[in-house]
N, C-alpha and C positions, 0 to 999 in steps of 0.2 A: 684509423680515424673513422668515427662515427658520422655515420651520415643521416639526416633527418629520418631519409627513407628506412635507414636501417635498425634504428631505435625502436625498442619495445614499448608499448603504451604502458604507461602506467597502470599496475592492478587495480587501483580504485576506480582508474577511467572506465577499465574494462567491465568491473562488478556493475557500474550504473549504467552503462549498456546494455549489459543483462538485465537487470532491472527494469529499466526502457522496454525493452522487448516484450516482457513480459506485461508490463501496462497497457501498454500498445494493444498485446493481442487480449487482455480483460478489456478493455474498455471497448473493442472491436466485438466480443463476444455478447457483451452484457446489452450493447446497442443493438445486436442481431436478434438476441432475445427479447425485445421489447422495452427494455427499459433507459432507453433515449440514451443521446450522446451525455458523457460525462467527462468532466476533465480531470486531467492529472490530479489536481489539489483535491477535488473532491475524492479522487479514490483512495488518497493517502491517509483524508480525514476517516472516511470509512473503516481504512485497513487499522485504523490505531484505535477505533473505539472498544471499550470493554463491553461485554454483555449488560451489565448491570447499569453501564454509561459512565461516562468521563466528563470532565469538568474540562471547558474551554484551554483554560492555561494548560492542563496535562497534556491536552492536545497538541499545543504548539510546543510544548517541551520535547514529549517523542517525538514531533516532525521536525522541530528546529527551525519553526520559523516564528515571526510575534503574532501576539494575542489578536490583533486587528485582521490578520490574513486568515486566522482561523475563523475568527466570529463570522467575515464576510463570505467564506466557504461553507460556515455553519447555516447561515442565513439562505444560501444558494439551496443547499440540500434540506431545509425546513421545507423552503417554498415549492419544492419538488416531490416531497411527500416521503421524502427517505429517512428524517430524523424528526425526533420531536425535541422540546428543552422542557425537563421535568425537574421541579424543586432538589435542590440536593438534601438528604435526609439528616448530613452532617454539618450544614453550613447553610444557614436561611436565605444567605445573601447571594448562595450561588444557586447557578443551573448546571443539571448534568444532561449532555447531549445522548440520548436514546435512539435506538433504531424503531422506528416504524415499522408498523407488518409490513410496509413496501420496501423498507429497508432491510429486513429480515428476507424478503424473497430475493433481493439483491445479493445478499451475502451468500445464501443458497445454492444462487446462478453463478455467482463469482468462484466459489469452491468447486463446481463443475468444472468451469472455463479452465482454472489453474491445473486440472487434472486432465484436461485434454490439453493445454499448452504443454506439461510435462511429458505427456505421451508422444505428442508432436516433436520435443525436443530430442526424444528417445530416438525416436524415428530418424533424426537427423542426424544424432551425433551418436547415437549406440546406447542401449542402456547400461553397459558396464561404464561409460564415462558419465552418465546421468546419475547413476548410485553415487560414484566416487565424487561428484561433485556434491550431491544431498549429504553424503556423508563428510565432507569436509565443510560445508556451511553449517551442519548441525555440532559441529565441534565447540566447545567453549575456546575462544580465544582470548581468553583474558582481558584486561582492561586494556583500553588504547593508550599507547605513551604519548607523550606530549612532545618528542622529539628525540 
């Protein structure tokens, strides 16, 4: 008989917890580097921006949230000086969300923080396990099945 204590957590839940570990570490590192406190939503928007800019609708699709949620978060990031809204050369009625100079500095700091977090994970779990994890995550898993 399987008891609640003996059941394994679903892999998706474990992946989400791992993501949240990295995100919390990233947000703390950015705050410590003088970029101020950011929300997980702001972190997600910044992580999904293309270097040439991205429409809010595309950000919403990538993140899996509503356009209104992205619009609110982009407004917060713009007010804090991390992004700018530029005319989309392919669609006059649309705007591209682009990184400002401060946003580019934030992204550079984020990459440094990710390297530090990965090194910390290697210290905690071992280099071989972290390399295996990276290799597995880099594999092409193919499209998700519908059930």
